[in-house]
MARDREN-964045 format. One record per residue: residue number from 1; residue in one letter; x, y, z of N, C-alpha, C in turn. Coordinates in pm, whole numbers, padded with zeros to 5 digits, always signed. Example, Ala and Ser with C-alpha at 12.3 -4.5 7.8 and 13.67 -1.06 7.14 Angstrom:
BEGIN
NODE   num   residuo      n_u      n_v      n_w     ca_u     ca_v     ca_w      c_u      c_v      c_w
NODE     1         A   +01319   -00569   +00780   +01230   -00450   +00780   +01320   -00330   +00780
NODE     2         S   +01285   -00225   +00708   +01367   -00106   +00714   +01290   +00003   +00787
//
This chain:
BEGIN
NODE   num   residuo      n_u      n_v      n_w     ca_u     ca_v     ca_w      c_u      c_v      c_w
NODE     1         X   +09719   +15330   +07824   +09839   +15354   +07904   +09846   +15253   +08018
NODE     2         X   +09958   +15185   +08030   +09973   +15087   +08137   +10025   +15155   +08263
NODE     3         X   +09979   +15107   +08375   +10021   +15162   +08503   +10115   +15064   +08572
NODE     4         X   +10214   +15112   +08645   +10305   +15021   +08716   +10229   +14945   +08822
NODE     5         X   +10271   +14821   +08852   +10201   +14743   +08954   +10209   +14810   +09090
NODE     6         X   +10104   +14791   +09169   +10103   +14848   +09303   +10208   +14780   +09389
NODE     7         X   +10273   +14854   +09479   +10372   +14790   +09566   +10306   +14691   +09661
NODE     8         X   +10379   +14586   +09694   +10327   +14487   +09788   +10307   +14552   +09924
NODE     9         X   +10204   +14505   +09995   +10174   +14555   +10129   +10227   +14457   +10233
NODE    10         X   +10302   +14508   +10329   +10364   +14423   +10431   +10319   +14471   +10569
NODE    11         X   +10279   +14377   +10652   +10243   +14406   +10791   +10357   +14361   +10881
NODE    12         X   +10411   +14453   +10961   +10519   +14425   +11055   +10461   +14419   +11196
NODE    13         X   +10483   +14308   +11266   +10429   +14289   +11401   +10544   +14260   +11496
NODE    14         X   +10570   +14352   +11589   +10679   +14336   +11685   +10653   +14428   +11803
NODE    15         X   +10674   +14377   +11926   +10648   +14461   +12043   +10764   +14554   +12075
NODE    16         X   +10880   +14534   +12011   +10995   +14622   +12031   +10983   +14739   +11934
NODE    17         X   +10955   +14858   +11987   +10928   +14974   +11901   +11048   +15008   +11813
NODE    18         X   +11169   +14996   +11869   +11288   +15031   +11791   +11305   +14938   +11671
NODE    19         X   +11288   +14806   +11695   +11298   +14710   +11585   +11187   +14733   +11484
NODE    20         X   +11067   +14755   +11536   +10952   +14774   +11447   +10973   +14895   +11356
NODE    21         X   +11016   +15007   +11414   +11035   +15129   +11335   +11148   +15113   +11234
NODE    22         X   +11254   +15040   +11273   +11365   +15016   +11180   +11319   +14931   +11062
NODE    23         X   +11238   +14828   +11090   +11186   +14744   +10983   +11096   +14823   +10889
NODE    24         X   +11010   +14905   +10947   +10920   +14987   +10864   +11002   +15078   +10773
NODE    25         X   +11107   +15139   +10828   +11189   +15231   +10749   +11258   +15158   +10634
NODE    26         X   +11316   +15040   +10663   +11390   +14967   +10560   +11296   +14914   +10451
NODE    27         X   +11181   +14863   +10491   +11087   +14809   +10394   +11026   +14919   +10309
NODE    28         X   +10999   +15034   +10371   +10947   +15147   +10295   +11049   +15196   +10193
NODE    29         X   +11176   +15202   +10237   +11283   +15244   +10146   +11298   +15147   +10029
NODE    30         X   +11262   +15020   +10052   +11272   +14919   +09946   +11150   +14922   +09853
NODE    31         X   +11056   +15011   +09881   +10942   +15029   +09790   +10814   +14961   +09830
NODE    32         X   +10808   +14907   +09952   +10686   +14841   +09996   +10595   +14937   +10073
NODE    33         X   +10465   +14908   +10072   +10371   +14976   +10162   +10371   +14898   +10293
NODE    34         X   +10387   +14967   +10404   +10408   +14897   +10531   +10310   +14946   +10637
NODE    35         X   +10251   +14852   +10709   +10174   +14881   +10829   +10242   +14813   +10946
NODE    36         X   +10211   +14859   +11068   +10276   +14800   +11185   +10176   +14774   +11297
NODE    37         X   +10212   +14678   +11383   +10131   +14644   +11499   +10223   +14603   +11613
NODE    38         X   +10175   +14618   +11737   +10261   +14599   +11854   +10254   +14461   +11916
NODE    39         X   +10153   +14382   +11881   +10142   +14247   +11936   +10053   +14164   +11845
NODE    40         X   +10040   +14034   +11880   +09966   +13945   +11793   +09820   +13980   +11778
NODE    41         X   +09756   +14026   +11886   +09614   +14061   +11877   +09593   +14182   +11786
NODE    42         X   +09674   +14286   +11807   +09666   +14404   +11722   +09705   +14368   +11579
NODE    43         X   +09802   +14278   +11567   +09845   +14236   +11435   +09736   +14165   +11357
NODE    44         X   +09658   +14080   +11425   +09552   +14009   +11353   +09441   +14104   +11312
NODE    45         X   +09411   +14204   +11395   +09311   +14303   +11357   +09357   +14379   +11232
NODE    46         X   +09486   +14417   +11232   +09540   +14488   +11115   +09540   +14398   +10992
NODE    47         X   +09568   +14269   +11013   +09568   +14174   +10903   +09429   +14166   +10839
NODE    48         X   +09326   +14159   +10921   +09190   +14147   +10866   +09147   +14275   +10794
NODE    49         X   +09193   +14390   +10843   +09153   +14518   +10784   +09228   +14548   +10655
NODE    50         X   +09358   +14523   +10654   +09441   +14568   +10541   +09469   +14461   +10437
NODE    51         X   +09447   +14331   +10474   +09474   +14220   +10383   +09612   +14235   +10317
NODE    52         X   +09719   +14230   +10396   +09855   +14248   +10342   +09895   +14133   +10251
NODE    53         X   +09999   +14158   +10171   +10054   +14053   +10084   +10151   +13964   +10160
NODE    54         X   +10203   +14013   +10273   +10300   +13936   +10353   +10299   +13990   +10495
NODE    55         X   +10319   +13900   +10591   +10328   +13939   +10732   +10466   +13903   +10784
NODE    56         X   +10529   +13997   +10853   +10659   +13978   +10916   +10637   +13992   +11065
NODE    57         X   +10657   +13884   +11143   +10621   +13888   +11284   +10727   +13831   +11377
NODE    58         X   +10738   +13895   +11493   +10817   +13841   +11603   +10737   +13727   +11665
NODE    59         X   +10800   +13649   +11754   +10730   +13541   +11822   +10690   +13578   +11964
NODE    60         X   +10786   +13625   +12044   +10759   +13655   +12185   +10699   +13794   +12196
NODE    61         X   +10566   +13801   +12219   +10497   +13929   +12231   +10386   +13917   +12334
NODE    62         X   +10347   +14029   +12396   +10238   +14025   +12492   +10103   +14014   +12423
NODE    63         X   +10000   +13995   +12503   +09858   +13988   +12461   +09834   +13863   +12378
NODE    64         X   +09893   +13855   +12260   +09889   +13734   +12178   +10024   +13723   +12109
NODE    65         X   +10086   +13605   +12119   +10222   +13593   +12065   +10220   +13562   +11916
NODE    66         X   +10340   +13549   +11859   +10352   +13523   +11716   +10299   +13387   +11675
NODE    67         X   +10309   +13288   +11764   +10256   +13156   +11731   +10105   +13164   +11708
NODE    68         X   +10036   +13234   +11797   +09891   +13249   +11782   +09857   +13326   +11655
NODE    69         X   +09938   +13427   +11624   +09914   +13505   +11503   +09933   +13418   +11378
NODE    70         X   +10039   +13339   +11374   +10062   +13250   +11260   +09944   +13155   +11243
NODE    71         X   +09899   +13096   +11353   +09789   +13000   +11347   +09662   +13066   +11292
NODE    72         X   +09631   +13185   +11340   +09507   +13252   +11297   +09515   +13298   +11152
NODE    73         X   +09632   +13345   +11111   +09648   +13385   +10970   +09634   +13264   +10878
NODE    74         X   +09694   +13152   +10920   +09688   +13033   +10835   +09546   +12980   +10824
NODE    75         X   +09465   +13001   +10925   +09325   +12960   +10917   +09248   +13042   +10814
NODE    76         X   +09299   +13163   +10784   +09231   +13252   +10690   +09274   +13230   +10546
NODE    77         X   +09388   +13167   +10523   +09435   +13149   +10386   +09585   +13129   +10378
NODE    78         X   +09643   +13167   +10264   +09782   +13134   +10234   +09874   +13254   +10233
NODE    79         X   +09837   +13364   +10296   +09924   +13482   +10301   +10061   +13443   +10358
NODE    80         X   +10170   +13476   +10290   +10302   +13438   +10342   +10330   +13504   +10478
NODE    81         X   +10391   +13426   +10568   +10429   +13475   +10700   +10577   +13444   +10722
NODE    82         X   +10656   +13547   +10747   +10799   +13531   +10778   +10818   +13565   +10925
NODE    83         X   +10877   +13473   +11000   +10895   +13487   +11144   +11033   +13542   +11175
NODE    84         X   +11040   +13633   +11271   +11168   +13680   +11324   +11200   +13594   +11445
NODE    85         X   +11310   +13520   +11439   +11343   +13420   +11541   +11473   +13455   +11610
NODE    86         X   +11476   +13440   +11742   +11597   +13464   +11818   +11694   +13348   +11795
NODE    87         X   +11821   +13380   +11776   +11922   +13277   +11751   +11920   +13170   +11862
NODE    88         X   +11923   +13045   +11821   +11926   +12935   +11918   +11789   +12879   +11950
NODE    89         X   +11681   +12946   +11908   +11547   +12898   +11941   +11496   +12804   +11833
NODE    90         X   +11568   +12693   +11812   +11532   +12602   +11704   +11395   +12540   +11725
NODE    91         X   +11360   +12510   +11851   +11227   +12453   +11878   +11119   +12552   +11837
NODE    92         X   +11144   +12681   +11860   +11046   +12783   +11821   +11032   +12791   +11670
NODE    93         X   +11144   +12780   +11599   +11138   +12781   +11451   +11051   +12666   +11402
NODE    94         X   +11077   +12547   +11455   +11004   +12428   +11411   +10856   +12443   +11442
NODE    95         X   +10825   +12491   +11562   +10684   +12509   +11600   +10616   +12609   +11507
NODE    96         X   +10683   +12720   +11477   +10625   +12821   +11389   +10602   +12766   +11248
NODE    97         X   +10700   +12691   +11196   +10686   +12632   +11063   +10574   +12529   +11061
NODE    98         X   +10563   +12449   +11165   +10457   +12349   +11171   +10319   +12414   +11181
NODE    99         X   +10312   +12533   +11239   +10185   +12605   +11246   +10149   +12671   +11113
NODE   100         X   +10247   +12681   +11023   +10217   +12736   +10892   +10300   +12855   +10849
NODE   101         X   +10400   +12894   +10929   +10490   +13002   +10885   +10565   +12957   +10761
NODE   102         X   +10600   +13052   +10675   +10665   +13020   +10549   +10817   +13027   +10556
NODE   103         X   +10870   +13106   +10649   +11015   +13118   +10659   +11048   +13185   +10791
NODE   104         X   +11176   +13188   +10824   +11221   +13257   +10945   +11350   +13331   +10915
NODE   105         X   +11369   +13442   +10982   +11492   +13519   +10974   +11545   +13530   +11115
NODE   106         X   +11670   +13489   +11135   +11726   +13482   +11269   +11781   +13618   +11312
NODE   107         X   +11741   +13661   +11434   +11796   +13784   +11492   +11933   +13755   +11552
NODE   108         X   +12030   +13846   +11542   +12025   +13967   +11459   +12043   +13932   +11312
NODE   109         X   +11976   +14008   +11225   +11980   +13976   +11083   +12025   +14099   +11004
NODE   110         X   +12071   +14074   +10884   +12108   +14185   +10796   +11986   +14228   +10716
NODE   111         X   +11983   +14353   +10679   +11872   +14404   +10598   +11868   +14330   +10464
NODE   112         X   +11985   +14303   +10406   +11990   +14234   +10277   +11925   +14096   +10286
NODE   113         X   +11955   +14023   +10396   +11896   +13890   +10412   +11745   +13900   +10427
NODE   114         X   +11700   +13994   +10509   +11556   +14011   +10531   +11485   +14041   +10399
NODE   115         X   +11537   +14136   +10322   +11472   +14173   +10197   +11473   +14057   +10098
NODE   116         X   +11579   +13977   +10098   +11585   +13861   +10009   +11477   +13760   +10045
NODE   117         X   +11457   +13736   +10175   +11354   +13641   +10218   +11215   +13694   +10183
NODE   118         X   +11194   +13823   +10201   +11065   +13885   +10168   +11038   +13869   +10018
NODE   119         X   +11136   +13901   +09934   +11117   +13889   +09789   +11086   +13744   +09750
NODE   120         X   +11156   +13648   +09811   +11135   +13508   +09779   +10992   +13465   +09810
NODE   121         X   +10940   +13506   +09925   +10805   +13467   +09962   +10700   +13536   +09877
NODE   122         X   +10723   +13659   +09839   +10629   +13729   +09751   +10628   +13663   +09612
NODE   123         X   +10745   +13618   +09565   +10749   +13547   +09437   +10672   +13416   +09447
NODE   124         X   +10692   +13343   +09556   +10623   +13215   +09573   +10472   +13234   +09573
NODE   125         X   +10424   +13335   +09644   +10279   +13355   +09654   +10220   +13403   +09523
NODE   126         X   +10301   +13467   +09439   +10253   +13512   +09309   +10244   +13399   +09208
NODE   127         X   +10314   +13288   +09235   +10314   +13173   +09144   +10285   +13047   +09226
NODE   128         X   +10163   +13040   +09281   +10132   +12931   +09373   +10122   +12796   +09302
NODE   129         X   +10072   +12795   +09177   +10060   +12668   +09107   +10193   +12632   +09042
NODE   130         X   +10262   +12530   +09089   +10392   +12495   +09032   +10378   +12441   +08891
NODE   131         X   +10475   +12473   +08807   +10473   +12426   +08669   +10492   +12275   +08663
NODE   132         X   +10441   +12215   +08556   +10457   +12071   +08539   +10604   +12035   +08518
NODE   133         X   +10677   +12125   +08451   +10820   +12103   +08428   +10897   +12219   +08491
NODE   134         X   +10988   +12188   +08581   +11071   +12288   +08645   +11214   +12276   +08592
NODE   135         X   +11272   +12390   +08555   +11409   +12390   +08503   +11497   +12477   +08591
NODE   136         X   +11602   +12416   +08642   +11702   +12485   +08722   +11836   +12468   +08651
NODE   137         X   +11938   +12542   +08693   +12070   +12521   +08632   +12113   +12374   +08643
NODE   138         X   +12126   +12307   +08528   +12173   +12168   +08520   +12076   +12067   +08581
NODE   139         X   +11950   +12108   +08608   +11853   +12016   +08666   +11714   +12046   +08611
NODE   140         X   +11648   +11941   +08558   +11512   +11954   +08507   +11425   +11848   +08574
NODE   141         X   +11307   +11891   +08622   +11216   +11800   +08690   +11082   +11804   +08617
NODE   142         X   +11040   +11690   +08563   +10910   +11678   +08496   +10817   +11605   +08592
NODE   143         X   +10724   +11679   +08652   +10636   +11620   +08753   +10544   +11514   +08695
NODE   144         X   +10487   +11542   +08577   +10389   +11451   +08520   +10454   +11318   +08480
NODE   145         X   +10572   +11325   +08420   +10643   +11202   +08379   +10727   +11144   +08491
NODE   146         X   +10737   +11219   +08601   +10821   +11178   +08714   +10964   +11150   +08665
NODE   147         X   +11012   +11246   +08586   +11143   +11232   +08522   +11236   +11342   +08573
NODE   148         X   +11359   +11305   +08605   +11459   +11399   +08653   +11582   +11389   +08564
NODE   149         X   +11628   +11504   +08512   +11743   +11507   +08424   +11849   +11597   +08487
NODE   150         X   +11969   +11544   +08506   +12081   +11616   +08565   +12192   +11628   +08460
NODE   151         X   +12225   +11753   +08426   +12330   +11779   +08326   +12306   +11698   +08198
NODE   152         X   +12181   +11695   +08152   +12146   +11626   +08028   +12131   +11477   +08039
NODE   153         X   +12148   +11422   +08158   +12140   +11277   +08178   +12026   +11244   +08274
NODE   154         X   +11937   +11153   +08230   +11826   +11115   +08316   +11878   +11031   +08433
NODE   155         X   +11830   +11066   +08552   +11864   +10987   +08670   +11737   +10925   +08725
NODE   156         X   +11750   +10806   +08777   +11633   +10734   +08828   +11626   +10749   +08980
NODE   157         X   +11516   +10807   +09024   +11491   +10823   +09167   +11391   +10718   +09213
NODE   158         X   +11405   +10675   +09336   +11302   +10590   +09394   +11176   +10674   +09415
NODE   159         X   +11059   +10610   +09431   +10937   +10687   +09458   +10950   +10779   +09579
NODE   160         X   +11018   +10733   +09682   +11035   +10816   +09802   +11126   +10935   +09774
NODE   161         X   +11235   +10911   +09703   +11326   +11021   +09668   +11255   +11125   +09583
NODE   162         X   +11176   +11079   +09485   +11104   +11175   +09400   +11001   +11252   +09482
NODE   163         X   +10933   +11185   +09574   +10833   +11253   +09657   +10898   +11361   +09742
NODE   164         X   +11017   +11334   +09797   +11087   +11436   +09875   +11128   +11553   +09786
NODE   165         X   +11184   +11523   +09669   +11225   +11629   +09577   +11105   +11710   +09532
NODE   166         X   +10995   +11645   +09502   +10874   +11714   +09458   +10824   +11808   +09568
NODE   167         X   +10823   +11760   +09692   +10779   +11844   +09803   +10871   +11965   +09820
NODE   168         X   +11001   +11944   +09820   +11094   +12054   +09842   +11089   +12157   +09730
NODE   169         X   +11072   +12111   +09605   +11066   +12208   +09495   +10933   +12282   +09493
NODE   170         X   +10826   +12218   +09536   +10698   +12289   +09549   +10708   +12400   +09654
NODE   171         X   +10793   +12378   +09751   +10812   +12476   +09859   +10946   +12547   +09842
NODE   172         X   +10994   +12560   +09718   +11127   +12616   +09692   +11145   +12750   +09761
NODE   173         X   +11258   +12764   +09830   +11288   +12885   +09905   +11235   +12883   +10046
NODE   174         X   +11157   +12782   +10081   +11095   +12774   +10213   +11153   +12658   +10291
NODE   175         X   +11188   +12677   +10418   +11233   +12563   +10497   +11119   +12465   +10523
NODE   176         X   +11146   +12337   +10507   +11047   +12233   +10531   +11098   +12146   +10645
NODE   177         X   +11019   +12132   +10749   +11065   +12059   +10868   +11063   +11908   +10844
NODE   178         X   +11142   +11839   +10926   +11143   +11692   +10921   +11002   +11639   +10942
NODE   179         X   +10930   +11697   +11037   +10794   +11651   +11066   +10704   +11670   +10944
NODE   180         X   +10719   +11781   +10875   +10638   +11805   +10755   +10671   +11704   +10646
NODE   181         X   +10799   +11671   +10630   +10838   +11572   +10529   +10778   +11436   +10563
NODE   182         X   +10787   +11396   +10687   +10730   +11267   +10728   +10580   +11267   +10704
NODE   183         X   +10515   +11378   +10736   +10370   +11385   +10718   +10328   +11379   +10573
NODE   184         X   +10403   +11447   +10485   +10363   +11456   +10345   +10412   +11337   +10263
NODE   185         X   +10531   +11289   +10290   +10589   +11181   +10209   +10550   +11043   +10262
NODE   186         X   +10552   +11027   +10395   +10519   +10897   +10455   +10378   +10892   +10513
NODE   187         X   +10304   +11001   +10500   +10169   +11004   +10557   +10168   +10997   +10707
NODE   188         X   +10278   +11040   +10769   +10286   +11038   +10915   +10293   +10898   +10972
NODE   189         X   +10341   +10801   +10893   +10342   +10662   +10937   +10420   +10646   +11067
NODE   190         X   +10363   +10578   +11165   +10434   +10557   +11292   +10567   +10487   +11268
NODE   191         X   +10668   +10528   +11344   +10799   +10465   +11334   +10890   +10527   +11231
NODE   192         X   +10839   +10627   +11155   +10926   +10695   +11059   +11009   +10798   +11135
NODE   193         X   +11138   +10776   +11141   +11224   +10860   +11224   +11295   +10965   +11139
NODE   194         X   +11346   +11070   +11202   +11428   +11168   +11130   +11547   +11104   +11058
NODE   195         X   +11603   +10998   +11117   +11716   +10931   +11052   +11676   +10871   +10918
NODE   196         X   +11554   +10820   +10908   +11506   +10765   +10782   +11501   +10875   +10676
NODE   197         X   +11451   +10992   +10715   +11445   +11105   +10622   +11586   +11142   +10577
NODE   198         X   +11680   +11150   +10670   +11818   +11188   +10637   +11881   +11090   +10539
NODE   199         X   +11854   +10962   +10557   +11910   +10861   +10467   +11859   +10883   +10325
NODE   200         X   +11729   +10906   +10310   +11671   +10925   +10177   +11718   +11057   +10116
NODE   201         X   +11731   +11162   +10196   +11782   +11289   +10143   +11927   +11272   +10098
NODE   202         X   +12006   +11198   +10175   +12144   +11171   +10137   +12153   +11099   +10004
NODE   203         X   +12067   +11000   +09983   +12063   +10926   +09857   +12020   +11018   +09742
NODE   204         X   +11920   +11102   +09767   +11874   +11198   +09666   +11987   +11292   +09626
NODE   205         X   +12061   +11341   +09723   +12172   +11432   +09693   +12279   +11364   +09608
NODE   206         X   +12307   +11240   +09637   +12410   +11170   +09559   +12369   +11158   +09412
NODE   207         X   +12241   +11161   +09385   +12193   +11146   +09248   +12179   +11279   +09174
NODE   208         X   +12150   +11389   +09245   +12121   +11514   +09173   +12223   +11625   +09197
NODE   209         X   +12304   +11614   +09303   +12396   +11722   +09336   +12531   +11705   +09266
NODE   210         X   +12586   +11812   +09208   +12722   +11803   +09152   +12824   +11763   +09258
NODE   211         X   +12806   +11813   +09381   +12893   +11778   +09493   +12805   +11755   +09615
NODE   212         X   +12767   +11631   +09644   +12676   +11603   +09757   +12725   +11657   +09891
NODE   213         X   +12856   +11673   +09907   +12908   +11722   +10034   +12888   +11874   +10049
NODE   214         X   +12861   +11940   +09938   +12834   +12084   +09940   +12714   +12110   +09850
NODE   215         X   +12594   +12082   +09899   +12475   +12080   +09813   +12447   +12214   +09745
NODE   216         X   +12407   +12203   +09620   +12370   +12319   +09540   +12220   +12342   +09542
NODE   217         X   +12143   +12235   +09559   +11997   +12243   +09552   +11929   +12222   +09687
NODE   218         X   +11957   +12108   +09749   +11890   +12071   +09875   +11985   +12097   +09991
NODE   219         X   +11962   +12207   +10064   +12051   +12242   +10174   +11984   +12208   +10307
NODE   220         X   +12065   +12186   +10406   +12017   +12152   +10540   +11990   +12279   +10620
NODE   221         X   +11873   +12284   +10684   +11845   +12385   +10784   +11872   +12320   +10919
NODE   222         X   +11985   +12351   +10985   +12023   +12278   +11106   +11911   +12270   +11209
NODE   223         X   +11887   +12150   +11258   +11788   +12119   +11361   +11644   +12141   +11315
NODE   224         X   +11625   +12178   +11190   +11489   +12207   +11141   +11448   +12109   +11032
NODE   225         X   +11524   +12108   +10921   +11486   +12024   +10808   +11569   +12059   +10687
NODE   226         X   +11502   +12084   +10573   +11573   +12110   +10449   +11505   +12223   +10372
NODE   227         X   +11583   +12282   +10278   +11532   +12389   +10194   +11589   +12370   +10052
NODE   228         X   +11500   +12379   +09950   +11546   +12379   +09812   +11576   +12523   +09773
NODE   229         X   +11700   +12552   +09735   +11742   +12692   +09725   +11761   +12744   +09582
NODE   230         X   +11765   +12656   +09483   +11791   +12704   +09346   +11672   +12781   +09292
NODE   231         X   +11701   +12884   +09213   +11597   +12964   +09147   +11564   +12900   +09012
NODE   232         X   +11433   +12883   +08980   +11399   +12828   +08847   +11448   +12919   +08736
NODE   233         X   +11484   +12858   +08624   +11521   +12937   +08508   +11397   +12999   +08446
NODE   234         X   +11412   +13115   +08383   +11299   +13180   +08319   +11248   +13093   +08205
NODE   235         X   +11114   +13086   +08186   +11062   +13002   +08079   +11109   +13051   +07943
//
């Protein structure tokens, strides 16, 4: 007799009791097992004890803030971390992502958006090793052959364009900062500016997007970077 899979365990860390309790209620109703903590220090203790599948954390908290919590969790491994970010705090989003956060949800947020981001990160963590061939609607990427096919037609990308596409698809569903792209694609080479990244992303879009002015695959995260948003087709 087969047993249904155990529900994912989520740790909610927020110093606002009302927000914390609302999150716990919504996540529990969605079928998750949920634990809660009031600050970063308490959150890290709970993280070590319960080994959750995902952490949802605020940033501004007493005792130890969300930045410290993200850093300490990332030192322990690859558990997905979704940050709750106040609207307009773009520098905080970038700092959290650079420390290793996997995504952010801007306050105030809808429950539907939050649950969608949670599901996306749980899917990513369940399939950490990316397939050699990725298939999306009208787009196929063969990593080993470094081949890209759009609507049945092979398109030729420059090595830099392919490296950007490869990075974004490996992190599909996750925002990737300009700094992370420079670090991974250019090796952090001095003098590589955000404008250089934008030029190459623009060229990549012209080659793979049905409408580059309204991207279907590579979308802009304002003031942060880019996100690959298409869902892979089932094998």
